[in-house]
BALOBA-1460 file (C-alpha; in Angstrom, 3 decimals):
// residues 257
<rec num="1" residu="m" x="-84.652" y="15.105" z="-91.891"/>
<rec num="2" residu="l" x="-82.257" y="15.595" z="-88.078"/>
<rec num="3" residu="h" x="-83.579" y="13.793" z="-85.360"/>
<rec num="4" residu="h" x="-84.655" y="16.228" z="-82.896"/>
<rec num="5" residu="k" x="-86.614" y="16.082" z="-79.532"/>
<rec num="6" residu="i" x="-89.558" y="18.200" z="-79.145"/>
<rec num="7" residu="l" x="-91.151" y="18.981" z="-75.158"/>
<rec num="8" residu="l" x="-94.200" y="21.517" z="-75.504"/>
<rec num="9" residu="n" x="-94.755" y="24.248" z="-73.034"/>
<rec num="10" residu="p" x="-98.623" y="24.867" z="-73.840"/>
<rec num="11" residu="n" x="-97.844" y="28.543" z="-71.350"/>
<rec num="12" residu="s" x="-95.192" y="29.898" z="-73.943"/>
<rec num="13" residu="s" x="-94.759" y="31.193" z="-77.121"/>
<rec num="14" residu="e" x="-90.899" y="31.366" z="-77.226"/>
<rec num="15" residu="w" x="-88.694" y="28.282" z="-78.862"/>
<rec num="16" residu="a" x="-85.318" y="27.141" z="-77.233"/>
<rec num="17" residu="v" x="-83.369" y="25.219" z="-79.865"/>
<rec num="18" residu="f" x="-80.106" y="23.485" z="-78.602"/>
<rec num="19" residu="i" x="-77.165" y="22.688" z="-80.582"/>
<rec num="20" residu="h" x="-74.704" y="20.281" z="-79.619"/>
<rec num="21" residu="g" x="-70.732" y="19.997" z="-80.785"/>
<rec num="22" residu="f" x="-68.285" y="17.862" z="-82.480"/>
<rec num="23" residu="g" x="-69.280" y="14.460" z="-81.225"/>
<rec num="24" residu="g" x="-71.906" y="15.163" z="-79.256"/>
<rec num="25" residu="s" x="-75.533" y="14.596" z="-79.008"/>
<rec num="26" residu="s" x="-79.267" y="16.118" z="-77.786"/>
<rec num="27" residu="n" x="-78.006" y="14.516" z="-74.402"/>
<rec num="28" residu="v" x="-75.617" y="16.544" z="-73.652"/>
<rec num="29" residu="w" x="-78.658" y="19.216" z="-72.351"/>
<rec num="30" residu="f" x="-79.378" y="16.695" z="-70.320"/>
<rec num="31" residu="k" x="-79.236" y="19.402" z="-67.088"/>
<rec num="32" residu="q" x="-81.248" y="21.772" z="-68.747"/>
<rec num="33" residu="t" x="-84.705" y="20.674" z="-70.077"/>
<rec num="34" residu="r" x="-85.686" y="20.769" z="-66.759"/>
<rec num="35" residu="a" x="-85.167" y="24.112" z="-66.194"/>
<rec num="36" residu="f" x="-86.277" y="25.343" z="-69.609"/>
<rec num="37" residu="n" x="-88.908" y="23.393" z="-70.290"/>
<rec num="38" residu="e" x="-90.656" y="25.655" z="-67.380"/>
<rec num="39" residu="h" x="-90.254" y="28.458" z="-69.141"/>
<rec num="40" residu="f" x="-90.059" y="27.520" z="-73.155"/>
<rec num="41" residu="n" x="-90.784" y="25.254" z="-75.971"/>
<rec num="42" residu="l" x="-88.106" y="23.144" z="-76.121"/>
<rec num="43" residu="l" x="-86.325" y="21.436" z="-79.484"/>
<rec num="44" residu="l" x="-83.121" y="19.254" z="-78.565"/>
<rec num="45" residu="i" x="-81.682" y="18.297" z="-82.630"/>
<rec num="46" residu="d" x="-78.868" y="15.223" z="-83.391"/>
<rec num="47" residu="l" x="-76.756" y="16.400" z="-85.993"/>
<rec num="48" residu="r" x="-75.757" y="15.208" z="-89.041"/>
<rec num="49" residu="g" x="-73.682" y="11.643" z="-88.330"/>
<rec num="50" residu="h" x="-74.547" y="12.293" z="-84.319"/>
<rec num="51" residu="r" x="-76.723" y="9.514" z="-82.214"/>
<rec num="52" residu="k" x="-79.880" y="8.906" z="-83.877"/>
<rec num="53" residu="s" x="-79.106" y="11.288" z="-87.054"/>
<rec num="54" residu="q" x="-76.927" y="9.120" z="-88.435"/>
<rec num="55" residu="n" x="-79.419" y="7.787" z="-91.801"/>
<rec num="56" residu="l" x="-79.166" y="11.016" z="-93.880"/>
<rec num="57" residu="p" x="-78.385" y="10.596" z="-97.860"/>
<rec num="58" residu="h" x="-74.636" y="10.006" z="-98.261"/>
<rec num="59" residu="i" x="-72.773" y="13.673" z="-99.263"/>
<rec num="60" residu="a" x="-69.072" y="12.804" z="-98.599"/>
<rec num="61" residu="k" x="-67.752" y="16.700" z="-97.399"/>
<rec num="62" residu="y" x="-69.288" y="18.432" z="-95.506"/>
<rec num="63" residu="s" x="-69.651" y="22.276" z="-95.019"/>
<rec num="64" residu="f" x="-70.797" y="24.630" z="-92.222"/>
<rec num="65" residu="a" x="-73.565" y="25.677" z="-94.528"/>
<rec num="66" residu="l" x="-74.437" y="22.239" z="-95.225"/>
<rec num="67" residu="i" x="-75.461" y="21.355" z="-90.897"/>
<rec num="68" residu="a" x="-77.062" y="25.092" z="-90.667"/>
<rec num="69" residu="k" x="-79.341" y="24.144" z="-93.404"/>
<rec num="70" residu="d" x="-80.336" y="20.831" z="-91.920"/>
<rec num="71" residu="v" x="-80.905" y="22.675" z="-88.969"/>
<rec num="72" residu="a" x="-82.825" y="24.788" z="-90.969"/>
<rec num="73" residu="e" x="-85.093" y="22.256" z="-92.279"/>
<rec num="74" residu="v" x="-85.975" y="21.040" z="-88.808"/>
<rec num="75" residu="l" x="-87.696" y="24.359" z="-87.726"/>
<rec num="76" residu="e" x="-89.019" y="24.827" z="-91.023"/>
<rec num="77" residu="f" x="-90.851" y="21.094" z="-91.321"/>
<rec num="78" residu="l" x="-91.779" y="22.092" z="-87.696"/>
<rec num="79" residu="n" x="-93.216" y="25.717" z="-88.438"/>
<rec num="80" residu="i" x="-90.937" y="27.324" z="-85.449"/>
<rec num="81" residu="k" x="-90.683" y="30.825" z="-87.267"/>
<rec num="82" residu="k" x="-88.239" y="32.447" z="-84.845"/>
<rec num="83" residu="a" x="-86.399" y="30.607" z="-82.037"/>
<rec num="84" residu="h" x="-83.613" y="31.707" z="-79.621"/>
<rec num="85" residu="f" x="-80.794" y="28.925" z="-80.308"/>
<rec num="86" residu="i" x="-77.874" y="27.673" z="-77.524"/>
<rec num="87" residu="g" x="-75.093" y="26.203" z="-78.631"/>
<rec num="88" residu="l" x="-71.890" y="24.066" z="-77.009"/>
<rec num="89" residu="s" x="-68.471" y="24.337" z="-78.515"/>
<rec num="90" residu="l" x="-68.586" y="24.078" z="-82.202"/>
<rec num="91" residu="g" x="-72.578" y="24.095" z="-82.044"/>
<rec num="92" residu="s" x="-71.708" y="27.636" z="-81.424"/>
<rec num="93" residu="i" x="-69.723" y="28.225" z="-85.304"/>
<rec num="94" residu="i" x="-73.214" y="26.293" z="-86.517"/>
<rec num="95" residu="i" x="-75.718" y="28.714" z="-84.903"/>
<rec num="96" residu="r" x="-73.634" y="31.575" z="-86.513"/>
<rec num="97" residu="q" x="-73.616" y="30.240" z="-89.739"/>
<rec num="98" residu="v" x="-77.584" y="29.826" z="-89.530"/>
<rec num="99" residu="a" x="-77.677" y="33.373" z="-88.116"/>
<rec num="100" residu="l" x="-75.960" y="34.619" z="-91.194"/>
<rec num="101" residu="n" x="-78.265" y="32.118" z="-93.892"/>
<rec num="102" residu="y" x="-81.426" y="32.435" z="-92.025"/>
<rec num="103" residu="p" x="-81.765" y="35.448" z="-89.977"/>
<rec num="104" residu="q" x="-85.415" y="35.564" z="-89.668"/>
<rec num="105" residu="l" x="-85.225" y="31.664" z="-87.437"/>
<rec num="106" residu="v" x="-82.950" y="33.723" z="-84.826"/>
<rec num="107" residu="k" x="-84.070" y="34.950" z="-82.225"/>
<rec num="108" residu="s" x="-81.039" y="35.405" z="-80.190"/>
<rec num="109" residu="m" x="-78.333" y="33.375" z="-79.501"/>
<rec num="110" residu="i" x="-76.598" y="31.981" z="-76.437"/>
<rec num="111" residu="f" x="-73.529" y="30.191" z="-76.400"/>
<rec num="112" residu="a" x="-71.823" y="27.553" z="-73.703"/>
<rec num="113" residu="g" x="-67.845" y="26.982" z="-74.232"/>
<rec num="114" residu="a" x="-67.972" y="28.958" z="-77.346"/>
<rec num="115" residu="v" x="-65.014" y="28.428" z="-80.787"/>
<rec num="116" residu="t" x="-64.699" y="32.185" z="-81.390"/>
<rec num="117" residu="q" x="-61.163" y="32.142" z="-82.559"/>
<rec num="118" residu="l" x="-58.231" y="29.467" z="-82.568"/>
<rec num="119" residu="d" x="-55.193" y="31.498" z="-80.320"/>
<rec num="120" residu="v" x="-51.467" y="29.702" z="-80.634"/>
<rec num="121" residu="k" x="-52.101" y="26.735" z="-78.465"/>
<rec num="122" residu="s" x="-55.546" y="26.024" z="-80.565"/>
<rec num="123" residu="r" x="-54.162" y="26.247" z="-84.328"/>
<rec num="124" residu="f" x="-50.959" y="24.169" z="-82.755"/>
<rec num="125" residu="f" x="-53.190" y="21.297" z="-81.117"/>
<rec num="126" residu="l" x="-55.053" y="21.198" z="-84.645"/>
<rec num="127" residu="k" x="-52.116" y="20.821" z="-86.540"/>
<rec num="128" residu="l" x="-51.083" y="17.654" z="-84.059"/>
<rec num="129" residu="g" x="-54.398" y="16.498" z="-84.333"/>
<rec num="130" residu="r" x="-54.291" y="16.468" z="-88.314"/>
<rec num="131" residu="t" x="-50.774" y="14.682" z="-87.936"/>
<rec num="132" residu="l" x="-52.094" y="12.384" z="-85.934"/>
<rec num="133" residu="q" x="-55.053" y="11.482" z="-87.632"/>
<rec num="134" residu="p" x="-54.203" y="8.548" z="-90.268"/>
<rec num="135" residu="i" x="-52.193" y="7.113" z="-87.517"/>
<rec num="136" residu="l" x="-54.418" y="7.158" z="-84.775"/>
<rec num="137" residu="p" x="-57.958" y="5.241" z="-84.145"/>
<rec num="138" residu="h" x="-60.287" y="8.281" z="-84.577"/>
<rec num="139" residu="m" x="-61.832" y="7.261" z="-80.557"/>
<rec num="140" residu="t" x="-57.952" y="7.545" z="-79.332"/>
<rec num="141" residu="l" x="-58.066" y="11.147" z="-81.227"/>
<rec num="142" residu="y" x="-60.885" y="12.112" z="-79.885"/>
<rec num="143" residu="k" x="-60.140" y="11.073" z="-76.662"/>
<rec num="144" residu="l" x="-56.758" y="13.277" z="-76.615"/>
<rec num="145" residu="f" x="-58.332" y="16.456" z="-77.601"/>
<rec num="146" residu="a" x="-60.999" y="15.596" z="-74.399"/>
<rec num="147" residu="n" x="-58.406" y="15.967" z="-72.564"/>
<rec num="148" residu="i" x="-56.373" y="18.568" z="-73.796"/>
<rec num="149" residu="i" x="-59.480" y="20.716" z="-73.596"/>
<rec num="150" residu="m" x="-60.988" y="19.329" z="-69.997"/>
<rec num="151" residu="p" x="-58.194" y="18.551" z="-68.197"/>
<rec num="152" residu="k" x="-58.540" y="19.294" z="-65.188"/>
<rec num="153" residu="d" x="-59.685" y="17.178" z="-62.583"/>
<rec num="154" residu="n" x="-62.941" y="19.301" z="-61.878"/>
<rec num="155" residu="h" x="-63.653" y="18.763" z="-65.968"/>
<rec num="156" residu="k" x="-63.589" y="14.828" z="-65.005"/>
<rec num="157" residu="e" x="-67.765" y="14.494" z="-65.514"/>
<rec num="158" residu="s" x="-67.624" y="16.513" z="-69.295"/>
<rec num="159" residu="r" x="-64.591" y="15.058" z="-69.983"/>
<rec num="160" residu="s" x="-66.464" y="11.236" z="-69.736"/>
<rec num="161" residu="i" x="-69.803" y="12.680" z="-70.777"/>
<rec num="162" residu="f" x="-67.488" y="13.708" z="-73.736"/>
<rec num="163" residu="i" x="-65.762" y="10.972" z="-74.642"/>
<rec num="164" residu="e" x="-69.033" y="8.431" z="-73.725"/>
<rec num="165" residu="e" x="-70.820" y="10.156" z="-76.579"/>
<rec num="166" residu="a" x="-68.355" y="10.294" z="-79.353"/>
<rec num="167" residu="k" x="-68.776" y="6.265" z="-78.918"/>
<rec num="168" residu="q" x="-71.616" y="6.776" z="-81.561"/>
<rec num="169" residu="l" x="-69.342" y="8.038" z="-83.938"/>
<rec num="170" residu="t" x="-68.283" y="5.988" z="-86.802"/>
<rec num="171" residu="k" x="-64.911" y="6.357" z="-88.188"/>
<rec num="172" residu="k" x="-66.238" y="7.890" z="-91.514"/>
<rec num="173" residu="e" x="-68.325" y="10.589" z="-89.392"/>
<rec num="174" residu="f" x="-65.520" y="11.662" z="-87.416"/>
<rec num="175" residu="n" x="-63.472" y="11.946" z="-90.594"/>
<rec num="176" residu="r" x="-65.777" y="14.042" z="-91.639"/>
<rec num="177" residu="w" x="-66.352" y="16.626" z="-89.164"/>
<rec num="178" residu="f" x="-63.154" y="16.575" z="-88.454"/>
<rec num="179" residu="k" x="-62.520" y="18.113" z="-92.052"/>
<rec num="180" residu="l" x="-64.062" y="21.324" z="-91.136"/>
<rec num="181" residu="t" x="-61.128" y="21.980" z="-88.967"/>
<rec num="182" residu="n" x="-58.907" y="22.104" z="-91.681"/>
<rec num="183" residu="r" x="-59.992" y="25.890" z="-92.308"/>
<rec num="184" residu="v" x="-61.691" y="26.797" z="-89.350"/>
<rec num="185" residu="a" x="-59.452" y="29.867" z="-88.153"/>
<rec num="186" residu="k" x="-60.096" y="31.522" z="-91.144"/>
<rec num="187" residu="y" x="-63.818" y="31.195" z="-91.426"/>
<rec num="188" residu="l" x="-64.306" y="32.449" z="-87.889"/>
<rec num="189" residu="n" x="-62.430" y="35.441" z="-88.686"/>
<rec num="190" residu="y" x="-65.645" y="35.658" z="-91.213"/>
<rec num="191" residu="l" x="-68.190" y="34.515" z="-89.120"/>
<rec num="192" residu="h" x="-67.202" y="37.315" z="-86.924"/>
<rec num="193" residu="h" x="-67.684" y="40.001" z="-88.930"/>
<rec num="194" residu="q" x="-70.993" y="39.202" z="-90.538"/>
<rec num="195" residu="n" x="-72.782" y="38.388" z="-86.671"/>
<rec num="196" residu="k" x="-71.757" y="42.000" z="-85.695"/>
<rec num="197" residu="d" x="-75.156" y="42.810" z="-85.421"/>
<rec num="198" residu="d" x="-76.374" y="40.111" z="-83.548"/>
<rec num="199" residu="k" x="-77.408" y="39.579" z="-79.752"/>
<rec num="200" residu="a" x="-75.687" y="37.334" z="-78.450"/>
<rec num="201" residu="l" x="-74.758" y="35.808" z="-75.242"/>
<rec num="202" residu="y" x="-71.221" y="33.913" z="-74.202"/>
<rec num="203" residu="i" x="-71.270" y="31.691" z="-71.523"/>
<rec num="204" residu="m" x="-67.700" y="30.550" z="-70.725"/>
<rec num="205" residu="g" x="-65.931" y="28.710" z="-67.464"/>
<rec num="206" residu="s" x="-63.056" y="30.316" z="-66.077"/>
<rec num="207" residu="e" x="-60.984" y="27.473" z="-66.991"/>
<rec num="208" residu="d" x="-61.724" y="26.877" z="-70.151"/>
<rec num="209" residu="h" x="-57.926" y="27.429" z="-71.241"/>
<rec num="210" residu="l" x="-58.375" y="27.410" z="-75.153"/>
<rec num="211" residu="f" x="-61.317" y="29.244" z="-75.045"/>
<rec num="212" residu="v" x="-61.846" y="32.356" z="-72.582"/>
<rec num="213" residu="g" x="-59.679" y="34.544" z="-73.826"/>
<rec num="214" residu="p" x="-61.011" y="34.465" z="-77.382"/>
<rec num="215" residu="a" x="-64.449" y="35.077" z="-76.102"/>
<rec num="216" residu="k" x="-63.193" y="37.998" z="-74.244"/>
<rec num="217" residu="d" x="-61.664" y="39.438" z="-77.315"/>
<rec num="218" residu="i" x="-65.293" y="38.779" z="-79.397"/>
<rec num="219" residu="v" x="-66.842" y="40.331" z="-77.194"/>
<rec num="220" residu="h" x="-64.936" y="43.454" z="-75.832"/>
<rec num="221" residu="g" x="-66.814" y="46.563" z="-77.463"/>
<rec num="222" residu="n" x="-69.593" y="44.994" z="-79.036"/>
<rec num="223" residu="p" x="-72.647" y="46.360" z="-77.740"/>
<rec num="224" residu="n" x="-74.643" y="43.392" z="-78.927"/>
<rec num="225" residu="m" x="-72.531" y="40.563" z="-76.988"/>
<rec num="226" residu="q" x="-72.257" y="39.653" z="-73.674"/>
<rec num="227" residu="l" x="-70.180" y="37.889" z="-71.394"/>
<rec num="228" residu="e" x="-70.759" y="35.874" z="-68.772"/>
<rec num="229" residu="i" x="-67.386" y="34.129" z="-67.286"/>
<rec num="230" residu="v" x="-68.079" y="31.056" z="-64.548"/>
<rec num="231" residu="q" x="-65.661" y="30.638" z="-62.028"/>
<rec num="232" residu="d" x="-64.113" y="27.489" z="-61.525"/>
<rec num="233" residu="c" x="-65.116" y="26.014" z="-64.510"/>
<rec num="234" residu="g" x="-63.846" y="24.206" z="-67.794"/>
<rec num="235" residu="h" x="-65.295" y="24.058" z="-71.388"/>
<rec num="236" residu="v" x="-68.432" y="22.006" z="-70.719"/>
<rec num="237" residu="v" x="-69.846" y="24.995" z="-68.572"/>
<rec num="238" residu="n" x="-73.527" y="23.403" z="-68.984"/>
<rec num="239" residu="v" x="-72.367" y="20.477" z="-67.135"/>
<rec num="240" residu="e" x="-70.186" y="21.150" z="-65.031"/>
<rec num="241" residu="q" x="-71.604" y="24.515" z="-63.564"/>
<rec num="242" residu="p" x="-76.026" y="23.950" z="-64.809"/>
<rec num="243" residu="e" x="-76.929" y="26.024" z="-61.699"/>
<rec num="244" residu="a" x="-75.549" y="28.986" z="-63.140"/>
<rec num="245" residu="f" x="-75.402" y="28.238" z="-66.390"/>
<rec num="246" residu="n" x="-79.431" y="27.930" z="-66.215"/>
<rec num="247" residu="k" x="-80.020" y="30.921" z="-64.448"/>
<rec num="248" residu="i" x="-77.731" y="34.060" z="-66.897"/>
<rec num="249" residu="a" x="-79.258" y="31.534" z="-70.032"/>
<rec num="250" residu="i" x="-83.234" y="32.259" z="-68.855"/>
<rec num="251" residu="e" x="-82.979" y="35.244" z="-67.665"/>
<rec num="252" residu="f" x="-81.139" y="36.325" z="-70.887"/>
<rec num="253" residu="i" x="-83.733" y="34.060" z="-73.030"/>
<rec num="254" residu="q" x="-86.867" y="36.535" z="-71.226"/>
<rec num="255" residu="q" x="-84.852" y="39.431" z="-71.592"/>
<rec num="256" residu="q" x="-85.243" y="38.703" z="-75.228"/>
<rec num="257" residu="a" x="-88.623" y="37.732" z="-75.395"/>
């Protein structure tokens, strides 16, 4: 089972489940735990192959369905019937997969720096990454992507956290996760059409240059989806602007509770 951490609030029956992105861990939510725990019970998960979830039975090829199953097993083990899910970056895709395969578990969804669709720039960078993957050490490739996604000076803290967290990934784990990107463009389109009726909040940085545009397109015209854009902020909005992120996300959960 995935490694997980629980923070209980005896005055609440609501659960908030935090899902990190590729290369991260539950540590990336360090600016959220205190604020959220004042209102909700928290479940923070390390995904397969990340940080303390590295001793699971070997599986050669990963899929979003497999990762979603891992997450669902933790909730079922803890007897959490329904929860609000908060995901960062690639974690947004995993949560959408959980909502598709285990809809009974999902009360609402919040996405920080959501990966919703791949525009021309994103597709180019992924193709570049696949070209360089056999040549470069995996951490060099990860650092390259961190600098592409978070290029500005005010993204430095997020960039550093991403790179530092990714050091716990072995090369084999990196490759298994990176292979998930091979079909991600078509898969994102499929998920979008499946998840249209789910309550979702997108919290994006105005400087999240690869993903804020596609998020606007996804939300447009869908009454079940909301978009909040945090100004002067990059991809990892929960780290760069935690007070704004926490306020927006907590209020959304309280509205859905």
